[in-house]
Phi, psi and omega in degrees: 000128180260118183243118180226144177250142176235130181246134179231140176211167179050036185299059214337108005318289192287117154091337179207126163276023186349056164093013173299335172276320184258123173065016176067018180278158177271158174298124181268351177279126181266133177060046180293337179263004179060029178292335180253032182080215185269332183299141003266016177301144177240162179233152175290152181291158176136159183255003185281000181201162174233158173230139180212149171273129180236162177246160175058043177277356179078026178256211190278342183225185179293316183256158174211158174264130177251123173259116182253109181278112183272328183217096182291347180269355181298139181270062181215158176283139174249105190207143167243151181204164178210143177184178359264142176217164187266135170236135184258140177305127177084352181280149179258133181234142177262131178240119183211148178195166176242136183208160173206169178223162177294332179215161178305132176197164181251141174229162179246147176232133181211154167258118182268129182274119173058025174065023183241021179066011169278131185268127170280331178198144173205156183207136170265134179233150180259118176265152176229174177291348177265140178300138177228145175255129181248139181217130182224157171242141178232121171263115187288115183250016174255170179297157177299134183208156173248014183249039179270147172233143172258120183242145171232123181230150184253000000 
C-alpha cells in the first residue's frame, strides 16, 4: 500500500482570486482556505483516498486540505472540485495556491469547460515536501459560461 499525503491551502485563496486583482471581480471560489471545513468542495467517488481539513500544515493559512492516498493502485480518480462559476470571454483570471506533498509527486489543476472534461485551462505541477506557492494567469478564450468547474486531481 502506497500512502502519500498532499496538503493544499490558500486554494486562494485556493485556486482563484478570480479577478479581485483582475477586472475588479470577486473570488468565486467558496471556502478556499477551508475555514468552514470541506464544504462546498466535492470529491470524486472511491475508497482509495481520504480528505480532511488539518491545521498547522505549514502552508499559507491556519487550515489546509489533506488528501491522503491510501491505495495508489486503485483504479479511480482522486480528485476534489468546485463549480459552477462564471468565466467571461477575454477576461483574465489569477489562479494561485500553496501546496506540498509527503514525497515528490505530480498533480494536475484544471478548469473544466461545461462539465464535459474539455479543458478551458490545465497545468501539471510538481509538488515536493517543501511548501510551494503556485501562481498562474488564465485569459479565458472560450465563450462566457457559468458551467465551469475547478478540479485538482492526483
